[in-house]
N, C-alpha and C positions, 0 to 999 in steps of 0.2 A: 076510272074503270065504272061501269055501271053495276051497283049493287044486285041488279034485277038480271043481268049477265052471267052475274058469279053464280048467283043462286040457279040460276038455268042451267050454267055449265057443271055446276056441282049436281044437281039431279040429272043431266044427262050423264055423266060421268057412273052415277049407281044405277042407272037403268041401262046400263050394257048390255047388248045380250050374254046370255049365262051360255057362251063356249067354253071348252074346256080350258083355252088360253086364257080368258077373261076370267075365270074362278081361280086358277092356279095365281094370275099375278095378283087378284084380290086378296087371296089366303097370304100370300108372300108380304103386300103390305099391312094387313092387320097381324101378322106376324114379327113383323119389324116394329109396330106400335105397342105391340105388348111387351116386345123385349127393352124397348124406350122405356115404357113406363116400369117394370120389373127393375131397368138399371137404376131410375128415380128412386124408387123403394129402395132399392140396395143403401146407393150412395146417402138417402136418407138415414137407414139404418145404422150405417156404416159412422155417420157422423153422429147419430145419437150414443153408439156404443162407444166411439172415442172419447164425447166428453163424459158419459159414464167412467169409462177407464182414467182418464184422469182426474177425476174426482174421487174413484177409488184409490188411486196413487196417492193423491193429496191426503186422504184420510187416514191411508197406510203412514206416510210420512208422519202425519200429525200423533197418529199413535205411537209410531216408535218413538218419536221424541218424548211423548207423555210417559212412555217404559223406562225411557233410559232416565228421564228427570224422577220417576217414581222411584228407580233401582237406585239411584243416588243419595236420593233423599232416605231409602231404607238401609244402605250403607253406613250413613252418616249416623243415622240412630242405632245402628247395631254396634258401632264404634264408642259412639256415647254409651251405651249400657256395658260396653265390655271395659271402659275406662274405669267407669263407675264400679261392675264388680270387682276388678283387678284391686282398687283402693279398699274394698271390704272383704277379701279372701282371708281367711284365717284357719286356724286347726289343720286338719289332714289332708283338705283341700289343697291350701297354700302351701304346705310341705311337699305335697304331691308335685304340685305344678315346678317349685323351684326344683324337685329332683328330678324331675323329667328333662328340665332343660338343662341342666348341669348332669346328664347322663350320669346319674349317683341313686337310680333308685334299684329296689329288689327284682328279681328276674321276673316275677309274679305281684299283680298288682289287682285289687278289687276296690270298689267304690260302694260298697255296703255300708249304709249308716250314713252316706254324705248326702246332703241335698243340694240337688242339680237344678239349674233352668238354662233356658237357649244360649244364653251369654256365657255361662260357665262351662257349656258343652263346648262352643266355639274357643273358649281359650284351653282347653282340655284338649282338643282337637289341633291346635296351633302347637302344641308343646310336644304332641303326638308325633307329628310330622316331620321332626329331624331327630328323635330318641334315638340310641342306641344300646341302651342297657335292658330294655323292657323288653321280655320273651312272651309273656302271656297276660292279656286283660280281661278282666271278667266285670261284664255289665249287663248282669242278669235283672230283668223287673227294674228299671230305672225309667221307666216312661219315659223313654227317647222319642221324639216325635220324626217322622219320615223327613223333614227340612233339617232337622238336627243330625239323624243318621246319617243322610248325604252329605253332608258338610263333613262330619266325621271321617266317612270312608273315603271321601276326597282327600284329605290330609293324608290318610293311612297309605293313600297311592304311593307317596313319596318315601315311606317307611318300608326298609328292607333288613328290619331285627325282629318285628314281631313274628312269632310263630303260632300262637293260639289265641281266637278272639272269642268272646261269648256275649251274645246280645239278645239271648233268649226273652222273650216274653215283653218284649215293648211294643210300640205303635209305629214300626217300620214299613213303609210300603214298596210301590213301584219305583218311584226312585232311589230310595236306598239300594234295592235289586239291582237298578241300570249300574252303579257307581260299583255295585259289588262286582259284577260282571267285568267291570274295567280294570278293577282292582286284580281279578283272575289271571289276567290276558297278561299282565305285565310282573307280576309279583313271584318271585323265587324263593320264599322263603317261609309265606303262611302254610302251615299243615294241619290247622283244625279251625274249621268257622263251625259257630252254631246260631241259626237265624231260626230257631224253634219257637211257635207261636206269634209270628209276626207276616200280619195279611200282604205277602207280595204281589198278589193278582189281584187287581182291583175288577171285579166280576161285576160291578154295577155298569163301566164302563168299558166293559171287554177290552182293558188293558193289560195286554201280557208282555209288555215292554221290557219289564223287570226281569221277568223270567227268560226271555229272550236272550238277554245280556249277559244273565248268570249263565246260561246255556253256551253260549258262545267264549266266554272265559274258562269254562269247563273245558272245552276243545283244546284250548293252547296251553292251559295250565300243567307243568308238570313237576309239582311240588304237592300239592295239597291232598292228605290222605283222607281227611275226616270229614263229612258236609252232612249238617243235619237241617232239614226242610221238612221236618214233622209238623202237623198241623198249621200250615202255612195259605190256606186256603186255596189249593192248588186243584185245579179238575184235570181231566184227562188228556187234554191237549197240551197242558203244561206238561205233562207226564211223559207225553210221547217226545218234546223238545229236551227234556232231561236224558231220556232213552238213547234219544241220536246222539247226543252230547259224549255219554258215557260209551257208546260204540266207538268213539275215537280214543277218548281218553283212557288211557291204563294205569294211572297213580291211583286213583281214590278206589278202598277198600271198603271203607264203612261209609254207607249213605242210608241215614234215616230219612223215610218216606211218610212215615206213618200217618194217620189220619189226614189224609189228601183223598180225593176223589179219582184215583187210578183206575182202570180197571182190570183185568185179571191178565190179559196179554201185556197189558205196559209193566205191570209189576213184574211177571214172568223175565219179560226181556232186560229190565233192569237188574233184577239179581242173576241172569245169565252173565250178565258183564262184570256185576261184581265179582261173582265167582271167577272169572277168567283173571279179573285184576289180583283176586285173592295167590290165586295159582302162581301168575307171574311175580308177585311181592313174596311171594315162601322161595321159589325158586332161585330171585336175587339174593337173598338173605341166606340163605343153604350155600351160594357160592361165596356170598361174602365170608361165611364163616369157615368154609375151606379154605379160602384165599387165606385168612386169617391163622386156621391151623398149619396149613403149609408154612406162613410167614415164620408162625411161634417155632415151627421145627427146624428151620432154616434158619431160627435166631438160636436155638438151642445146638445145633450144628455149629455155628459160627463160633459160638460162646466155648464150645467143647476145644474146637478147633484153635481158638486163642490161647484157651487154657493148656495144650498140649505144645504148644508153639512156646509158652512162657516157661513151660517144663522143661523143653529142648532146650531153650536158653540159658536156664538155671543149670544145665546140666554142664552145657556146654561153659559156662561161666567158673562151675566148680572144677571141670576138667581143667580149663586155663590157670584156675586158680591153683590149684595143686601142682600143676606142670610149674608154674612161676614160683612155689612154693620150694619145689624140688630144686629146681635152678639154683633160687637164693640160694638153698642148702646146700647144694654142691660148691656152689663160690664160697659160701663161709668157711667149709669144709676146707677147700682149696686154699684159702686165705690163712687159715689156722694150719693147715700142714706147711703152706710157705714161711710164713711166719715162725713156726719151731724150726723148718731148714735154716732161717735165717738165724736163728738163737745158736742151734746146733754148730752151727757155723764159726759165727762168732766167738764160741766157746774153743773151738778147734782152733781158731787162729790164734784166740788167746793164750791157749795152752801152748801153740807152736812156739808163740813169740814170748811167752815164759820160757820154754825149755831153751830157746836159740839164745835168750840171755845169759840164761845158766851157764851154758856153753861157754858163750864169750867172756863171762869173769871168770870161769873156771882156767880157761887159757890164759888169761891174764894173769893169774897167780902160779902159774907153772913157770912162766916167762921171768917171771920177779926171781924165783927160786934158782934157776939156772944161770943166770947172770952174777948174781953173788958169789959164789964158787969160784969165777974167773979172778975175780978179783984179789 
């Protein structure tokens, strides 16, 4: 085809009369061209995004692999450290670990005066996990880090014997707070937890996950009576979460939240729920006291009834004894009378026999005398 003809034809198309129909057709063609160009751009963009996504996925896999390897190396290091520490344990700590493992501790234990470190905390936490003899554990101002606190609380989630835990004045943070909340959700023996002086809320990162977890745990817990969160760096947002939790929880009666940044309304709301819980607690204790009193009266009644029955039984035994004695006495008298009668009868028989014998002998003598005179 002649290029001049094509050019002329193209020029002819461009110079069509500007009728309404031609204008609409031209607009349609231009719209199709724009749509085609947009499709190409989208296709190119999707291709680039897909490549970026593939690269991101590959990077995530590599990162995950690195994290797994890092975690494995960290676990190996921790195990070696624990083995080394176990071999050097001595004194009170060594005895405590042995007693925990054998369930032979006192009901109350404190680590005051014992030097601790990350490996030793892990060894202690492992021993606490399955212990059933310890009731109260005091770990006040021992410099426990957030990581060590998280490990300790994770182990204690499987302990259903401990009733009191004091962690005042350590370096616990949001990670420990999260596990404390998880523990509260499932634990039915812990009655007292003291976390005073630990920064459970990370204000720099605006991370309230630890307090959120504790609040959720409070909602589901039915055993905890005392909770101390004073001086824990909490703001009013944390206070509202805890107030909402106490609205559901009817067991906690002692909640120390002093030296935190709660507003007046939040403080009043918390105190309202605590007062409600205290009234419920007192009512339950009164009912228990009345039940014990009633049970005590019933025990006294049953004891008196048993004594009365025993007395009645003894009376019957005595009566039966007397009746038996009377009966025996009658039998003995009857036997005695019968024996006397037998003796008297025998005497009479002997007397009669003697008299008969005498008469017989007397008759024989008379017969002899009469026979002599005839001769």
